[in-house]
C-alpha positions in Angstrom: -9.1 -13.4 76.8 -9.6 -9.8 77.8 -6.9 -7.3 77.1 -5.8 -4.4 79.1 -3.2 -1.5 79.2 -0.9 -1.6 82.1 1.5 0.7 83.3 4.2 -0.6 85.8 6.5 1.8 87.6 9.8 0.6 88.8 12.7 2.0 90.8 15.7 3.3 88.6 16.0 3.9 85.2 16.7 0.9 82.9 18.0 0.1 79.3 15.4 -1.2 76.7 17.8 -4.0 76.2 16.6 -5.5 79.4 12.7 -5.9 78.5 11.9 -8.4 75.5 10.2 -5.7 72.8 7.9 -8.5 71.9 6.1 -8.2 75.1 4.7 -5.0 73.7 6.4 -2.7 76.2 7.3 0.7 75.8 9.7 2.3 78.3 9.7 5.6 79.8 12.6 7.1 81.8 11.5 9.6 84.4 13.2 12.7 85.6 12.4 11.1 89.0 15.0 8.6 88.2 12.3 5.9 88.1 11.1 4.3 84.8 7.5 3.4 83.5 6.8 0.5 81.5 3.8 0.8 79.1 2.1 -2.6 78.0 -0.6 -1.7 75.5 -3.5 -4.3 74.8 -2.2 -7.3 76.4 -3.4 -10.1 78.4 -2.6 -11.1 81.8 0.0 -13.9 80.8 2.0 -11.0 79.1 1.7 -8.9 82.0 2.7 -11.8 84.3 5.9 -12.4 82.0 7.0 -8.9 82.2 6.4 -9.0 86.1 8.7 -12.2 86.3 11.2 -10.4 84.2 11.6 -7.6 86.8 11.6 -9.6 89.7 14.5 -12.1 87.9 16.6 -8.4 87.2 16.1 -7.7 91.0 14.4 -4.6 90.2 12.2 -3.0 93.0 8.4 -2.8 91.7 6.7 0.5 92.6 3.3 0.0 91.3 1.0 -1.5 88.7 -2.0 0.1 87.5 -4.4 -0.8 84.4 -6.9 0.7 82.2 -9.7 -1.3 80.3 
């Protein structure tokens, strides 16, 4: 399965305790009060797992972008 790098922007700032570090996610809280989640070299299954976690937490999703 092909792996990609994804950036997810969400509304608000979150703690690293809310995201499982085993998903390969790094968190960047921005001055704009939004958060960027960086997923490096992951497959779509890992991406969907993080998106489901965001949904389950009731966090507003702003955007998802990818790079090969």
